[in-house]
PAPA-167760 format. One record per residue: residue in one letter; z, y, x of N, C-alpha, C in turn. Coordinates in Angstrom, 3 decimals, decimal comma. Last residue first. Layout:
REM PAPA-167760
<rest = A npz = Z npy = Y npx = X capz = Z capy = Y capx = X cpz = Z cpy = Y cpx = X>
...
END
This chain:
REM PAPA-167760
<rest = V npz = 22,574 npy = 12,798 npx = 39,301 capz = 23,156 capy = 11,825 capx = 40,224 cpz = 22,164 cpy = 11,455 cpx = 41,283>
<rest = K npz = 23,093 npy = 16,067 npx = 38,100 capz = 22,140 capy = 15,008 capx = 38,443 cpz = 22,760 cpy = 14,098 cpx = 39,485>
<rest = E npz = 25,509 npy = 16,987 npx = 35,644 capz = 25,079 capy = 16,964 capx = 37,053 cpz = 24,097 cpy = 15,834 cpx = 37,274>
<rest = P npz = 24,586 npy = 18,227 npx = 32,398 capz = 25,221 capy = 17,234 capx = 33,275 cpz = 24,656 cpy = 17,313 cpx = 34,696>
<rest = M npz = 24,862 npy = 21,695 npx = 31,558 capz = 24,054 capy = 20,486 capx = 31,713 cpz = 24,755 cpy = 19,524 cpx = 32,651>
<rest = K npz = 27,196 npy = 23,121 npx = 29,379 capz = 26,787 capy = 22,953 capx = 30,769 cpz = 25,991 cpy = 21,650 cpx = 30,867>
<rest = E npz = 26,136 npy = 24,319 npx = 26,177 capz = 26,878 capy = 23,385 capx = 27,028 cpz = 26,316 cpy = 23,376 cpx = 28,443>
<rest = V npz = 26,485 npy = 25,943 npx = 23,183 capz = 25,900 capy = 26,059 capx = 24,518 cpz = 26,768 cpy = 25,223 cpx = 25,448>
<rest = T npz = 26,082 npy = 24,254 npx = 20,039 capz = 26,903 capy = 24,898 capx = 21,059 cpz = 26,108 cpy = 24,993 cpx = 22,357>
<rest = L npz = 25,719 npy = 23,878 npx = 16,566 capz = 25,056 capy = 24,026 capx = 17,856 cpz = 25,982 cpy = 24,765 cpx = 18,811>
<rest = V npz = 26,550 npy = 21,585 npx = 14,138 capz = 27,056 capy = 22,724 capx = 14,894 cpz = 26,349 cpy = 22,745 cpx = 16,245>
<rest = V npz = 25,534 npy = 20,550 npx = 11,062 capz = 25,221 capy = 20,413 capx = 12,482 cpz = 25,634 cpy = 21,701 cpx = 13,181>
<rest = I npz = 27,337 npy = 19,060 npx = 8,530 capz = 26,926 capy = 20,335 capx = 9,099 cpz = 26,680 cpy = 20,110 cpx = 10,585>
<rest = V npz = 27,335 npy = 17,148 npx = 5,708 capz = 27,181 capy = 17,091 capx = 7,160 cpz = 26,632 cpy = 18,439 cpx = 7,609>
<rest = S npz = 29,750 npy = 16,846 npx = 3,160 capz = 28,525 capy = 17,466 capx = 3,653 cpz = 28,511 cpy = 17,315 cpx = 5,163>
<rest = F npz = 31,099 npy = 14,509 npx = 0,839 capz = 31,097 capy = 15,152 capx = 2,146 cpz = 29,742 cpy = 15,795 cpx = 2,398>
<rest = T npz = 32,927 npy = 14,544 npx = -2,282 capz = 31,838 capy = 14,109 capx = -1,414 cpz = 31,970 cpy = 14,842 cpx = -0,079>
<rest = N npz = 34,670 npy = 15,536 npx = -4,226 capz = 34,966 capy = 14,254 capx = -3,565 cpz = 33,785 cpy = 13,674 cpx = -2,777>
<rest = D npz = 34,019 npy = 18,111 npx = -4,879 capz = 33,589 capy = 17,053 capx = -5,802 cpz = 33,753 cpy = 15,651 cpx = -5,200>
<rest = D npz = 34,741 npy = 19,823 npx = -2,806 capz = 35,571 capy = 19,771 capx = -4,013 cpz = 35,232 cpy = 18,600 cpx = -4,934>
<rest = R npz = 34,173 npy = 18,142 npx = 0,378 capz = 33,838 capy = 19,078 capx = -0,693 cpz = 34,732 cpy = 18,854 cpx = -1,913>
<rest = Y npz = 34,646 npy = 17,975 npx = 3,873 capz = 35,028 capy = 17,473 capx = 2,547 cpz = 34,741 cpy = 18,544 cpx = 1,509>
<rest = K npz = 32,284 npy = 17,806 npx = 6,388 capz = 33,136 capy = 18,698 capx = 5,593 cpz = 33,374 cpy = 18,091 cpx = 4,212>
<rest = F npz = 31,693 npy = 16,745 npx = 9,563 capz = 31,731 capy = 16,302 capx = 8,182 cpz = 32,742 cpy = 17,166 cpx = 7,431>
<rest = E npz = 29,441 npy = 17,749 npx = 12,016 capz = 30,789 capy = 17,897 capx = 11,456 cpz = 30,713 cpy = 17,492 cpx = 9,994>
<rest = P npz = 27,482 npy = 16,824 npx = 14,857 capz = 27,718 capy = 16,815 capx = 13,410 cpz = 29,193 cpy = 17,031 cpx = 13,082>
<rest = H npz = 26,146 npy = 18,854 npx = 17,364 capz = 27,240 capy = 17,957 capx = 17,025 cpz = 27,481 cpy = 17,999 cpx = 15,519>
<rest = A npz = 23,937 npy = 19,626 npx = 19,943 capz = 24,111 capy = 19,540 capx = 18,493 cpz = 25,155 cpy = 18,479 cpx = 18,179>
<rest = G npz = 23,657 npy = 21,935 npx = 22,591 capz = 24,118 capy = 20,632 capx = 22,128 cpz = 24,327 cpy = 20,676 cpx = 20,625>
<rest = L npz = 21,458 npy = 23,505 npx = 24,822 capz = 22,061 capy = 23,509 capx = 23,495 cpz = 22,458 cpy = 22,086 cpx = 23,134>
<rest = T npz = 22,356 npy = 24,124 npx = 28,281 capz = 21,473 capy = 23,620 capx = 27,240 cpz = 22,176 cpy = 23,758 cpx = 25,899>
<rest = F npz = 22,395 npy = 25,460 npx = 31,637 capz = 22,963 capy = 25,286 capx = 30,304 cpz = 21,905 cpy = 24,763 cpx = 29,349>
<rest = G npz = 21,271 npy = 26,190 npx = 33,983 capz = 22,219 capy = 25,086 capx = 34,030 cpz = 22,906 cpy = 24,840 cpx = 32,700>
<rest = T npz = 19,307 npy = 28,116 npx = 34,265 capz = 20,664 capy = 28,552 capx = 33,938 cpz = 21,713 cpy = 27,454 cpx = 34,075>
<rest = E npz = 16,943 npy = 26,742 npx = 34,976 capz = 17,342 capy = 27,955 capx = 35,704 cpz = 18,806 cpy = 28,308 cpx = 35,483>
<rest = A npz = 16,818 npy = 24,657 npx = 33,109 capz = 16,875 capy = 24,348 capx = 34,534 cpz = 17,371 cpy = 25,544 cpx = 35,341>
<rest = C npz = 16,637 npy = 26,135 npx = 30,713 capz = 17,770 capy = 25,236 capx = 30,936 cpz = 17,931 cpy = 24,927 cpx = 32,424>
<rest = L npz = 14,167 npy = 27,431 npx = 31,122 capz = 15,388 capy = 28,220 capx = 30,962 cpz = 16,624 cpy = 27,365 cpx = 31,237>
<rest = K npz = 12,479 npy = 25,177 npx = 31,167 capz = 12,561 capy = 26,055 capx = 32,347 cpz = 13,851 cpy = 26,884 cpx = 32,295>
<rest = N npz = 12,824 npy = 24,242 npx = 28,560 capz = 13,218 capy = 23,401 capx = 29,693 cpz = 13,361 cpy = 24,214 cpx = 30,969>
<rest = Y npz = 11,716 npy = 26,457 npx = 27,169 capz = 13,113 capy = 26,075 capx = 26,969 cpz = 13,610 cpy = 25,225 cpx = 28,136>
<rest = L npz = 9,038 npy = 26,382 npx = 28,019 capz = 9,870 capy = 27,558 capx = 28,313 cpz = 11,353 cpy = 27,237 cpx = 28,185>
<rest = S npz = 8,312 npy = 23,836 npx = 26,968 capz = 8,195 capy = 24,124 capx = 28,393 cpz = 9,081 cpy = 25,303 cpx = 28,800>
<rest = V npz = 8,750 npy = 24,233 npx = 24,230 capz = 9,486 capy = 23,184 capx = 24,948 cpz = 9,464 cpy = 23,457 cpx = 26,443>
<rest = F npz = 6,858 npy = 26,277 npx = 23,736 capz = 8,285 capy = 26,507 capx = 23,508 cpz = 9,115 cpy = 25,504 cpx = 24,303>
<rest = E npz = 4,506 npy = 24,892 npx = 24,265 capz = 4,848 capy = 26,055 capx = 25,086 cpz = 6,338 cpy = 26,359 cpx = 24,966>
<rest = Q npz = 4,518 npy = 22,991 npx = 22,242 capz = 4,654 capy = 22,519 capx = 23,623 cpz = 4,961 cpy = 23,674 cpx = 24,587>
<rest = P npz = 4,158 npy = 24,683 npx = 19,940 capz = 5,392 capy = 23,908 capx = 20,144 cpz = 5,571 cpy = 23,444 cpx = 21,589>
<rest = L npz = 2,833 npy = 27,904 npx = 20,862 capz = 2,623 capy = 26,523 capx = 20,437 cpz = 3,916 cpy = 25,751 cpx = 20,687>
<rest = Y npz = 3,640 npy = 31,164 npx = 19,745 capz = 3,768 capy = 30,102 capx = 20,737 cpz = 3,457 cpy = 28,752 cpx = 20,097>
<rest = I npz = 2,383 npy = 34,333 npx = 19,261 capz = 2,579 capy = 33,035 capx = 18,629 cpz = 2,582 cpy = 31,967 cpx = 19,719>
<rest = R npz = 3,798 npy = 37,524 npx = 19,597 capz = 3,038 capy = 36,445 capx = 20,219 cpz = 3,389 cpy = 35,132 cpx = 19,540>
<rest = K npz = 5,282 npy = 39,630 npx = 18,694 capz = 4,457 capy = 38,957 capx = 17,705 cpz = 3,649 cpy = 37,804 cpx = 18,297>
<rest = A npz = 6,430 npy = 40,817 npx = 20,864 capz = 7,302 capy = 40,010 capx = 20,017 cpz = 6,495 cpy = 39,204 cpx = 18,995>
<rest = Q npz = 4,382 npy = 42,383 npx = 21,867 capz = 4,766 capy = 41,179 capx = 22,609 cpz = 5,630 cpy = 40,262 cpx = 21,746>
<rest = T npz = 4,399 npy = 44,442 npx = 19,938 capz = 3,198 capy = 43,624 capx = 20,130 cpz = 3,551 cpy = 42,321 cpx = 20,839>
<rest = E npz = 6,941 npy = 45,545 npx = 20,334 capz = 6,599 capy = 44,948 capx = 19,042 cpz = 5,398 cpy = 44,021 cpx = 19,167>
<rest = A npz = 6,656 npy = 46,503 npx = 22,950 capz = 7,669 capy = 45,484 capx = 22,661 cpz = 7,363 cpy = 44,792 cpx = 21,341>
<rest = T npz = 4,671 npy = 48,448 npx = 22,525 capz = 4,401 capy = 47,319 capx = 23,411 cpz = 5,377 cpy = 46,188 cpx = 23,137>
<rest = R npz = 6,074 npy = 50,245 npx = 20,912 capz = 4,885 capy = 49,582 capx = 20,374 cpz = 4,520 cpy = 48,358 cpx = 21,214>
<rest = E npz = 8,088 npy = 51,055 npx = 22,716 capz = 8,447 capy = 50,381 capx = 21,468 cpz = 7,251 cpy = 49,629 cpx = 20,888>
<rest = I npz = 6,501 npy = 52,272 npx = 24,704 capz = 7,365 capy = 51,135 capx = 25,047 cpz = 7,720 cpy = 50,353 cpx = 23,788>
<rest = V npz = 5,305 npy = 54,355 npx = 23,232 capz = 4,462 capy = 53,339 capx = 23,874 cpz = 5,282 cpy = 52,093 cpx = 24,188>
<rest = D npz = 7,556 npy = 55,866 npx = 22,489 capz = 6,671 capy = 55,287 capx = 21,471 cpz = 5,833 cpy = 54,151 cpx = 22,046>
<rest = K npz = 8,486 npy = 56,638 npx = 25,048 capz = 9,324 capy = 55,798 capx = 24,192 cpz = 8,478 cpy = 55,111 cpx = 23,121>
<rest = Q npz = 6,457 npy = 58,339 npx = 25,841 capz = 6,673 capy = 57,098 capx = 26,595 cpz = 7,504 cpy = 56,117 cpx = 25,764>
<rest = T npz = 4,784 npy = 59,538 npx = 22,850 capz = 5,713 capy = 59,669 capx = 23,966 cpz = 5,831 cpy = 58,327 cpx = 24,683>
<rest = P npz = 1,411 npy = 60,216 npx = 21,864 capz = 2,628 capy = 59,384 capx = 21,821 cpz = 3,495 cpy = 59,592 cpx = 23,064>
<rest = K npz = 0,315 npy = 63,465 npx = 20,811 capz = 0,243 capy = 62,419 capx = 21,823 cpz = 1,527 cpy = 61,576 cpx = 21,794>
<rest = G npz = 0,644 npy = 64,053 npx = 17,235 capz = 0,425 capy = 64,394 capx = 18,628 cpz = 0,335 cpy = 63,179 cpx = 19,531>
<rest = M npz = -1,067 npy = 63,930 npx = 14,152 capz = 0,002 capy = 63,416 capx = 14,983 cpz = -0,349 cpy = 63,677 cpx = 16,442>
END
């Protein structure tokens, strides 16, 4: 196999970075930073769905929401 092209190096670098393992507290920190920078957050809202067997299922719907203004 010959010398890798620039494209090969970029793709391999992207794959290596994508495999980074984050700790839960790192994820929370990055998520909070993203929310503060963008002014948006994820909101979770339950929906109740009627089923054929006369029961209900609860489905959690995630939406992107504008963060509340600070008072």
